[in-house]
TORDREN-431439 format. One record per residue (C-alpha): residue number from 1; residue in three letters; y, z, x. Coordinates in pm, whole numbers, plus 50000, padded with zeros to 5 digits. Layout:
# TORDREN-431439
<site seq="NUM" type="ALA" py="Y" pz="Z" px="X"/>
...
//
This chain:
# TORDREN-431439
<site seq="1" type="UNK" py="27133" pz="29080" px="89280"/>
<site seq="2" type="UNK" py="27413" pz="29294" px="89213"/>
<site seq="3" type="UNK" py="27285" pz="29510" px="89544"/>
<site seq="4" type="UNK" py="27333" pz="29170" px="89740"/>
<site seq="5" type="UNK" py="27664" pz="29135" px="89579"/>
<site seq="6" type="UNK" py="27784" pz="29505" px="89613"/>
<site seq="7" type="UNK" py="27632" pz="29481" px="90024"/>
<site seq="8" type="UNK" py="27872" pz="29167" px="90119"/>
<site seq="9" type="UNK" py="28173" pz="29292" px="90307"/>
<site seq="10" type="UNK" py="28373" pz="28905" px="90298"/>
<site seq="11" type="UNK" py="28338" pz="28571" px="90197"/>
<site seq="12" type="UNK" py="28487" pz="28351" px="90428"/>
<site seq="13" type="UNK" py="28867" pz="28505" px="90378"/>
<site seq="14" type="UNK" py="28765" pz="28629" px="90020"/>
<site seq="15" type="UNK" py="28740" pz="29040" px="89970"/>
<site seq="16" type="UNK" py="28424" pz="29156" px="89830"/>
<site seq="17" type="UNK" py="28588" pz="29286" px="89554"/>
<site seq="18" type="UNK" py="28732" pz="28956" px="89438"/>
<site seq="19" type="UNK" py="28426" pz="28778" px="89494"/>
<site seq="20" type="UNK" py="28199" pz="29028" px="89329"/>
<site seq="21" type="UNK" py="28444" pz="29021" px="89036"/>
<site seq="22" type="UNK" py="28443" pz="28649" px="88999"/>
<site seq="23" type="UNK" py="28046" pz="28634" px="89004"/>
<site seq="24" type="UNK" py="28033" pz="28949" px="88771"/>
<site seq="25" type="UNK" py="28263" pz="28744" px="88544"/>
<site seq="26" type="UNK" py="28050" pz="28436" px="88509"/>
<site seq="27" type="UNK" py="27715" pz="28622" px="88444"/>
<site seq="28" type="UNK" py="27903" pz="28842" px="88165"/>
<site seq="29" type="UNK" py="27997" pz="28521" px="87987"/>
<site seq="30" type="UNK" py="27664" pz="28405" px="87956"/>
<site seq="31" type="UNK" py="27542" pz="28545" px="87595"/>
<site seq="32" type="UNK" py="27202" pz="28554" px="87643"/>
<site seq="33" type="UNK" py="27254" pz="28846" px="87891"/>
<site seq="34" type="UNK" py="27150" pz="29157" px="87751"/>
<site seq="35" type="UNK" py="27312" pz="29495" px="87682"/>
<site seq="36" type="UNK" py="27140" pz="29666" px="87951"/>
<site seq="37" type="UNK" py="27210" pz="29415" px="88211"/>
<site seq="38" type="UNK" py="27584" pz="29397" px="88091"/>
<site seq="39" type="UNK" py="27619" pz="29785" px="88118"/>
<site seq="40" type="UNK" py="27471" pz="29780" px="88461"/>
<site seq="41" type="UNK" py="27700" pz="29503" px="88578"/>
<site seq="42" type="UNK" py="27973" pz="29721" px="88465"/>
<site seq="43" type="UNK" py="27830" pz="30030" px="88607"/>
<site seq="44" type="UNK" py="27831" pz="29850" px="88972"/>
<site seq="45" type="UNK" py="28158" pz="29703" px="88922"/>
<site seq="46" type="UNK" py="28301" pz="30046" px="88884"/>
<site seq="47" type="UNK" py="28162" pz="30158" px="89181"/>
<site seq="48" type="UNK" py="28377" pz="29917" px="89397"/>
<site seq="49" type="UNK" py="28675" pz="30174" px="89547"/>
<site seq="50" type="UNK" py="28928" pz="29955" px="89440"/>
<site seq="51" type="UNK" py="28808" pz="29922" px="89075"/>
<site seq="52" type="UNK" py="28963" pz="30136" px="88810"/>
<site seq="53" type="UNK" py="28841" pz="30148" px="88444"/>
<site seq="54" type="UNK" py="29149" pz="30167" px="88190"/>
<site seq="55" type="UNK" py="29054" pz="30266" px="87847"/>
<site seq="56" type="UNK" py="29250" pz="30164" px="87507"/>
<site seq="57" type="UNK" py="29325" pz="29799" px="87585"/>
<site seq="58" type="UNK" py="29334" pz="29518" px="87342"/>
<site seq="59" type="UNK" py="29234" pz="29157" px="87427"/>
<site seq="60" type="UNK" py="29414" pz="28866" px="87359"/>
<site seq="61" type="UNK" py="29211" pz="28833" px="86996"/>
<site seq="62" type="UNK" py="29307" pz="29166" px="86891"/>
<site seq="63" type="UNK" py="28958" pz="29377" px="87010"/>
<site seq="64" type="UNK" py="28973" pz="29697" px="87117"/>
<site seq="65" type="UNK" py="28810" pz="29765" px="87460"/>
<site seq="66" type="UNK" py="28779" pz="29922" px="87783"/>
<site seq="67" type="UNK" py="28877" pz="29707" px="88120"/>
<site seq="68" type="UNK" py="28782" pz="29707" px="88506"/>
<site seq="69" type="UNK" py="29063" pz="29599" px="88682"/>
<site seq="70" type="UNK" py="29130" pz="29596" px="89054"/>
<site seq="71" type="UNK" py="29474" pz="29455" px="89239"/>
<site seq="72" type="UNK" py="29381" pz="29137" px="89485"/>
<site seq="73" type="UNK" py="29578" pz="29095" px="89849"/>
<site seq="74" type="UNK" py="29809" pz="28840" px="89655"/>
<site seq="75" type="UNK" py="29940" pz="29105" px="89417"/>
<site seq="76" type="UNK" py="29760" pz="29010" px="89123"/>
<site seq="77" type="UNK" py="29568" pz="29257" px="88878"/>
<site seq="78" type="UNK" py="29234" pz="29127" px="88736"/>
<site seq="79" type="UNK" py="29080" pz="29274" px="88426"/>
<site seq="80" type="UNK" py="28753" pz="29234" px="88285"/>
<site seq="81" type="UNK" py="28789" pz="29347" px="87905"/>
<site seq="82" type="UNK" py="28474" pz="29462" px="87734"/>
<site seq="83" type="UNK" py="28334" pz="29641" px="87395"/>
<site seq="84" type="UNK" py="28243" pz="29980" px="87514"/>
<site seq="85" type="UNK" py="27977" pz="30018" px="87252"/>
<site seq="86" type="UNK" py="27785" pz="29683" px="87326"/>
<site seq="87" type="UNK" py="27917" pz="29607" px="87663"/>
<site seq="88" type="UNK" py="27996" pz="29249" px="87569"/>
<site seq="89" type="UNK" py="28301" pz="29047" px="87730"/>
<site seq="90" type="UNK" py="28603" pz="29060" px="87501"/>
<site seq="91" type="UNK" py="28783" pz="28869" px="87746"/>
<site seq="92" type="UNK" py="28978" pz="28864" px="88119"/>
<site seq="93" type="UNK" py="29324" pz="28871" px="88194"/>
<site seq="94" type="UNK" py="29533" pz="28825" px="88517"/>
<site seq="95" type="UNK" py="29860" pz="28970" px="88600"/>
<site seq="96" type="UNK" py="30143" pz="28946" px="88842"/>
<site seq="97" type="UNK" py="30283" pz="29268" px="88985"/>
<site seq="98" type="UNK" py="30535" pz="29102" px="89186"/>
<site seq="99" type="UNK" py="30834" pz="28895" px="89064"/>
<site seq="100" type="UNK" py="30702" pz="28508" px="89105"/>
<site seq="101" type="UNK" py="30950" pz="28219" px="89043"/>
<site seq="102" type="UNK" py="31062" pz="28246" px="88685"/>
<site seq="103" type="UNK" py="30806" pz="28550" px="88636"/>
<site seq="104" type="UNK" py="30898" pz="28911" px="88614"/>
<site seq="105" type="UNK" py="30631" pz="29136" px="88773"/>
<site seq="106" type="UNK" py="30383" pz="29246" px="88490"/>
<site seq="107" type="UNK" py="30377" pz="28902" px="88319"/>
<site seq="108" type="UNK" py="30042" pz="28778" px="88191"/>
<site seq="109" type="UNK" py="29940" pz="28471" px="88391"/>
<site seq="110" type="UNK" py="29606" pz="28398" px="88241"/>
<site seq="111" type="UNK" py="29442" pz="28538" px="87958"/>
<site seq="112" type="UNK" py="29108" pz="28459" px="87761"/>
<site seq="113" type="UNK" py="28925" pz="28577" px="87459"/>
<site seq="114" type="UNK" py="28601" pz="28560" px="87343"/>
<site seq="115" type="UNK" py="28613" pz="28582" px="86970"/>
<site seq="116" type="UNK" py="28216" pz="28517" px="86885"/>
<site seq="117" type="UNK" py="27942" pz="28399" px="87066"/>
<site seq="118" type="UNK" py="27589" pz="28353" px="86971"/>
<site seq="119" type="UNK" py="27242" pz="28215" px="87092"/>
<site seq="120" type="UNK" py="27119" pz="27910" px="86878"/>
<site seq="121" type="UNK" py="26730" pz="27787" px="86880"/>
<site seq="122" type="UNK" py="26855" pz="27469" px="87009"/>
<site seq="123" type="UNK" py="27121" pz="27204" px="87032"/>
<site seq="124" type="UNK" py="27289" pz="27142" px="86716"/>
<site seq="125" type="UNK" py="27175" pz="27402" px="86536"/>
<site seq="126" type="UNK" py="27459" pz="27676" px="86451"/>
<site seq="127" type="UNK" py="27401" pz="28046" px="86413"/>
<site seq="128" type="UNK" py="27377" pz="28018" px="86034"/>
<site seq="129" type="UNK" py="27082" pz="27764" px="86055"/>
<site seq="130" type="UNK" py="27282" pz="27483" px="85951"/>
<site seq="131" type="UNK" py="27314" pz="27191" px="86201"/>
<site seq="132" type="UNK" py="27567" pz="26943" px="86295"/>
<site seq="133" type="UNK" py="27565" pz="26608" px="86468"/>
<site seq="134" type="UNK" py="27563" pz="26628" px="86814"/>
<site seq="135" type="UNK" py="27700" pz="26293" px="87031"/>
<site seq="136" type="UNK" py="27557" pz="26279" px="87386"/>
<site seq="137" type="UNK" py="27683" pz="26022" px="87642"/>
<site seq="138" type="UNK" py="27441" pz="25771" px="87714"/>
<site seq="139" type="UNK" py="27319" pz="25753" px="88106"/>
<site seq="140" type="UNK" py="27482" pz="25414" px="88138"/>
<site seq="141" type="UNK" py="27847" pz="25572" px="87973"/>
<site seq="142" type="UNK" py="27861" pz="25783" px="88308"/>
<site seq="143" type="UNK" py="28205" pz="25723" px="88427"/>
<site seq="144" type="UNK" py="28097" pz="25786" px="88802"/>
//
């Protein structure tokens, strides 16, 4: 999959790095993805010529990590923050590099953090084994 993604030049007018970064973010947010797979995704992203590794970053939740970052054609800096030992995704950040309306250059436009996420055996079961009531809409409650 990564070979396919890295081989792409542009998707329409969207540059390759932008597309690959967004696809990697979706994949990395899934907690079922193993550490070795996450490491391979980060390694592949780091091979892109316009991606840099930034050490000593902190996520919005205060977790320390490493970021992979790139600047898109609209002058936004995109960052994927990861734990350097487990390769868990700690969060994402988007920063404007130029003045935008009432925002100064360097302002954080969007920032997301992941505090904890675990795989559970079934719907309604918490990681500690306790259960919670799950309310699912009935098929005929669908507003579409």
